[in-house]
C-alpha atoms as one frame of an Amber mdcrd trajectory, in Angstrom:
protein
   7.245  53.094 -45.370   6.219  52.010 -41.865   2.871  50.797 -43.227   4.625
  48.770 -45.956   6.878  47.177 -43.345   3.798  46.448 -41.240   2.067  44.700
 -44.160   5.198  42.692 -44.930   5.319  41.611 -41.290   1.670  40.539 -41.428
   2.323  38.623 -44.649   5.252  36.806 -43.118   3.208  35.978 -40.022   0.369
  34.647 -42.149   2.786  32.495 -44.154   4.292  31.087 -40.971   0.811  30.317
 -39.636  -0.118  28.426 -42.823   3.121  26.443 -42.708   2.505  25.626 -39.060
  -0.982  24.335 -39.810   0.377  22.140 -42.596   3.036  20.733 -40.328   0.570
  20.200 -37.488  -1.724  18.216 -39.769   1.084  15.742 -40.272   2.129  15.796
 -36.607   5.884  15.901 -37.165   8.417  16.296 -34.444  12.025  17.289 -34.829
  14.481  15.264 -32.775  18.089  16.363 -33.204  18.684  16.290 -36.939  16.023
  13.704 -37.611  12.300  13.919 -38.158   9.726  11.729 -36.430   6.539  11.806
 -38.498   3.320  10.351 -37.130   0.130   9.478 -38.917  -3.078  10.468 -37.152
  -3.412   7.081 -35.428   0.048   7.341 -33.912   1.831   5.055 -36.372   5.378
   5.960 -37.329   5.914   6.930 -40.951   9.310   6.713 -42.684  11.517   7.983
 -39.936  15.104   8.763 -39.088  15.860   9.510 -35.464  19.269  10.718 -34.358
  19.802  10.776 -30.577  21.591  14.119 -30.202  20.511  14.610 -26.583  23.187
  15.088 -23.960  24.084  11.858 -22.163  22.837  12.267 -18.607  23.247   9.606
 -15.924  20.968   6.601 -16.241  18.316   6.687 -13.459  18.407   3.879 -10.925
  15.063   2.445 -12.017  16.349   2.126 -15.587  19.477   0.118 -14.809  17.929
  -3.314 -14.332  15.918  -2.968 -17.537  19.064  -2.092 -19.479  21.083  -5.024
 -18.172  19.535  -7.261 -20.820  21.198  -5.216 -23.557  24.669  -4.845 -22.038
  25.775  -8.250 -23.316  23.549  -8.443 -26.387  24.351  -7.913 -30.044  21.427
  -7.139 -32.318  21.888  -8.066 -35.969  19.710  -6.900 -38.835  19.194  -9.688
 -41.365  18.224  -9.180 -44.990  14.633 -10.097 -44.106  14.677  -7.480 -41.307
  14.351 -10.226 -38.734  16.100  -9.696 -35.479  18.650 -12.115 -34.086  19.572
 -11.404 -30.510  22.659 -13.226 -29.271  23.717 -13.080 -25.657  27.485 -13.294
 -25.406  27.208 -14.647 -21.876  24.436 -16.000 -19.683  23.601 -15.273 -16.082
  25.811 -17.473 -13.936  24.748 -19.090 -10.670  26.996 -16.767  -8.655  25.673
 -13.701 -10.459  22.120 -14.858  -9.720  23.030 -15.281  -6.048  24.502 -11.773
  -5.959  21.449 -10.264  -7.608  19.205 -12.268  -5.286  21.098 -10.874  -2.289
  20.410  -7.371  -3.613  16.729  -8.276  -3.949  16.585  -9.526  -0.367  18.184
  -6.280   0.790  15.474  -4.334  -1.005  12.727  -6.453   0.554  14.249  -6.020
   4.022  15.049  -2.327   3.618  13.023   0.882   3.494  10.349   1.084   0.818
   9.281   4.125  -1.152   5.995   4.399  -3.014   6.233   4.786  -6.776   5.023
   8.114  -8.113   2.950   6.202 -10.679  -0.352   5.206  -9.118  -3.284   6.156
 -11.363  -4.972   4.950 -14.522  -4.854   8.507 -15.868  -1.055   8.449 -15.659
  -1.034   5.316 -17.800  -3.217   7.049 -20.385  -0.996  10.119 -20.342   1.988
   7.883 -21.137   0.372   6.346 -24.203  -0.921   3.129 -22.627  -4.219   1.593
 -23.714  -5.761  -0.841 -21.262  -8.487  -3.350 -21.980  -9.852  -6.208 -19.920
 -12.128  -9.069 -20.795 -15.089 -10.628 -19.125 -14.248 -13.379 -16.589 -11.570
 -15.445 -18.219 -10.987 -19.168 -17.869  -7.509 -19.167 -19.395  -5.846 -19.381
 -15.984  -7.983 -22.443 -15.272  -6.764 -23.990 -18.518  -3.184 -23.384 -17.396
  -3.357 -24.379 -13.757  -6.870 -25.553 -12.915  -6.790 -29.159 -14.014  -7.140
 -32.075 -11.647  -4.109 -32.104  -9.397  -2.943 -28.725 -10.754  -1.873 -25.678
  -8.733  -5.345 -24.106  -8.470  -6.862 -27.233  -6.950  -3.888 -27.998  -4.749
  -3.768 -24.448  -3.362  -7.581 -24.058  -3.217  -7.534 -20.996  -5.452 -10.939
 -19.696  -6.472 -11.502 -20.467 -10.139 -13.550 -18.710 -12.798 -12.948 -15.238
 -11.314  -9.963 -14.162 -13.400  -9.815 -11.286 -15.863  -7.303 -11.011 -18.676
  -5.962  -7.466 -18.592  -3.837  -6.192 -21.463  -1.848  -2.962 -21.305  -0.344
  -1.882 -24.629   1.864   1.136 -25.195   0.446   1.913 -28.629   0.072   5.693
 -28.613   2.657   8.408 -29.024   3.782  10.044 -25.801   5.985  12.792 -24.435
   9.376  11.482 -23.352  11.453  12.625 -20.377  12.336  15.807 -22.295   8.711
  16.559 -23.045   9.068  15.668 -26.719   6.580  13.631 -28.705   7.944  10.140
 -29.268   6.672   7.190 -31.362   4.727   4.435 -29.657   6.842   1.460 -28.606
   4.253  -1.341 -28.991   5.282  -2.650 -25.577   2.675  -4.970 -24.080   1.988
  -6.503 -20.674  -0.740  -9.132 -20.354  -1.796 -10.693 -17.071  -4.688 -12.626
 -15.615  -5.879 -10.879 -12.466  -7.926 -12.829  -9.950  -8.168 -10.602  -6.850
 -10.891 -12.727  -5.241  -8.665 -15.764  -5.700  -5.659 -13.780  -4.421  -3.833
 -14.705  -7.607  -2.042 -13.090 -10.528  -0.847 -15.010 -13.608   1.703 -13.352
 -15.863   1.104 -14.584 -19.402   2.747 -12.342 -22.006   5.257  -9.482 -21.856
   7.237  -7.329 -24.258   8.522  -4.303 -22.365   8.583  -0.860 -24.015  12.337
  -0.850 -23.421  12.795  -4.103 -25.346  10.509  -3.079 -28.211  11.951   0.437
 -28.494  15.494  -0.916 -28.528  14.732  -3.221 -31.449  12.872  -0.419 -33.241
  15.665   2.119 -32.839  18.413  -0.339 -33.786  16.581  -0.929 -37.067  15.838
   2.752 -37.730  19.347   3.934 -36.927  21.043   0.847 -38.406  23.271   0.449
 -35.383  23.317  -0.937 -31.861  21.919   2.076 -29.984  23.742   2.606 -26.658
  21.565   1.561 -23.706  21.858   4.959 -22.045  20.167   6.565 -25.057  17.072
   4.397 -24.711  15.552   6.515 -21.944  14.573   9.003 -24.656  12.475   6.429
 -26.504  10.333   5.033 -23.678   7.535   6.677 -21.692   8.014   7.642 -18.060
   5.881   4.644 -17.096   7.589   1.743 -18.812   8.546  -0.734 -16.081   6.437
  -3.831 -15.595   6.262  -3.228 -11.844   4.788   0.263 -12.269   2.221  -0.706
 -14.898   1.114  -3.845 -13.044   1.041  -2.054  -9.697  -1.533   0.367 -11.093
  -3.583  -2.298 -12.867  -3.679  -4.741  -9.954  -4.824  -2.005  -7.561  -7.558
  -0.995 -10.013  -8.768  -4.553 -10.522  -8.747  -5.182  -6.761 -10.827  -2.040
  -6.250 -13.354  -3.239  -8.825 -13.492  -6.613  -7.071 -14.002  -4.970  -3.640
 -10.867  -6.522  -2.142  -7.640  -4.998  -0.876  -4.585  -5.153  -3.176  -2.555
  -6.626  -0.326  -4.558  -9.853  -0.503  -2.277 -11.007  -3.356  -0.889 -14.386
  -2.309   0.081 -16.320  -5.454   2.019 -14.882  -8.371   2.560 -17.257 -11.317
   4.974 -16.789 -14.195   3.686 -18.866 -17.095   5.878 -20.319 -19.872   9.184
 -18.758 -18.862  10.999 -17.869 -22.093  13.964 -15.845 -20.791  17.148 -17.935
 -21.212  18.781 -16.507 -18.070  15.832 -17.566 -15.927  15.589 -20.956 -17.633
  19.220 -21.622 -16.846  18.863 -20.733 -13.158  15.720 -22.897 -12.915  17.737
 -25.836 -14.221  20.488 -25.114 -11.722  18.025 -24.851  -8.839  16.525 -28.190
  -9.873  19.971 -29.781  -9.671  20.501 -30.128 -13.410  23.573 -28.921 -15.301
  22.966 -25.621 -17.071  21.225 -26.321 -20.379  19.985 -29.770 -19.300  16.195
 -29.760 -19.567  14.295 -30.358 -16.342  10.837 -31.956 -16.435   9.536 -31.550
 -12.909   5.745 -31.782 -12.940   3.644 -29.840 -10.478   4.116 -29.627  -7.491
   7.686 -29.378  -8.779  10.291 -28.120  -6.334   9.610 -25.538  -3.643  12.384
 -23.444  -2.129  11.797 -21.504   1.084  13.287 -18.103   1.781  16.776 -18.574
   3.203  17.864 -21.301   0.791  20.463 -20.663  -1.946  18.004 -21.823  -4.607
  15.465 -19.224  -3.440  18.120 -16.515  -3.534  19.320 -17.451  -7.032  15.778
 -17.559  -8.426  15.074 -14.179  -6.814  18.075 -12.855  -8.755  16.619 -13.783
 -12.149  14.770 -11.202 -14.284  11.501 -12.835 -13.171  12.443 -12.676  -9.519
  13.478  -9.050  -9.755  10.154  -8.036 -11.298   8.040  -9.266  -8.372  10.561
  -7.784  -5.935  10.225  -4.341  -7.511   6.426  -4.664  -7.570   6.374  -5.207
  -3.805   9.120  -2.769  -2.836   7.876   0.154  -4.920   4.213  -0.201  -3.882
   4.136  -0.253  -0.065   0.724   1.436  -0.095  -0.734  -1.518  -1.982   1.476
  -4.210  -0.409   2.329  -3.114   3.148   4.840  -5.479   4.808   4.411  -7.963
   1.951   7.285 -10.414   1.427   8.070 -13.550  -0.602   8.017 -16.707   1.503
   8.851 -19.321  -1.157   9.539 -19.877  -4.861   8.302 -23.004  -6.655   9.482
 -24.194 -10.074   7.375 -26.665 -12.045   6.044 -27.781 -15.413   2.620 -28.927
 -16.608   3.502 -31.013 -19.679  -0.115 -31.726 -20.634  -0.849 -27.979 -20.890
   2.376 -26.056 -21.376   4.648 -28.737 -22.791   8.160 -28.509 -21.410   7.945
 -24.794 -20.675   8.955 -23.815 -17.160   6.581 -22.093 -14.763   7.326 -20.297
 -11.489   5.133 -19.644  -8.469   6.092 -16.906  -6.049   4.129 -17.448  -2.835
   3.773 -14.235  -0.853   3.202 -13.683   2.833  -0.319 -12.954   4.104
């Protein structure tokens, strides 16, 4: 009788092992009552994800990234396009208040981010690739009378670096989670002391759109922490990549002097740019380079610092004191280059030496 029970136990164990191998081959992961099924390359198969996690407090570093969604309604059209409608825009006073908070961060104590290595990026599902020396930044800003010539920035030494969150990762609960397809693309020119931000879709933004579609609802912002990797903020990813590129170029990361935001597409920032230029909100401004420069201490500087674009460079500096010791922002310049970028706005954050 004992032997029969023993054999039955072995048979059950063998059956469980076979089932486990079958499941492993498909790489499924159970999340609440839903199933996340990955193909071998990390793509998401037909998936339903139900966020049944307990609702813990949103970490401080997550709050700014979630602000974008607090006043947004995401609508799923019949063509599965996404229409994102802000019910209200960033006002001038709100920008001033946020800018004051940014100044307080710059003037206060700074704590190094825990994310500092390329291996950490890999562990969080990021794939990084860089090109040979890239002339794109010269095309943007290197023409006669353009910013590169005016500021005597070394040309022809930039590298386009793309970081894409295109692999599955373990979320804050240690559970495998689908890739977000978030992407950050910059042109790094450490020898020219310059960084040009060219193209961004944050993992938070991409995951929010993905989950709204999958769950057929507007997923609460506090739930989104379960769908992004631990390294998801622009400031953390770029802090790592800039330090790595500076090391390869045999210069110190702290040499960064000029930080350009190219083709500003965020409506909140566009509106504050127009206000800083003296235009009514929504009235297009066409200020060619050198545009308008606002020194630290002016209300225009403070309002621009309070935009999403201003907050990103603030967090980069504040959370990376090892790379940017005592670094500050001395001025913010708004401008356009109609011959190259049309009527799109550009911003230059000039940092202290």
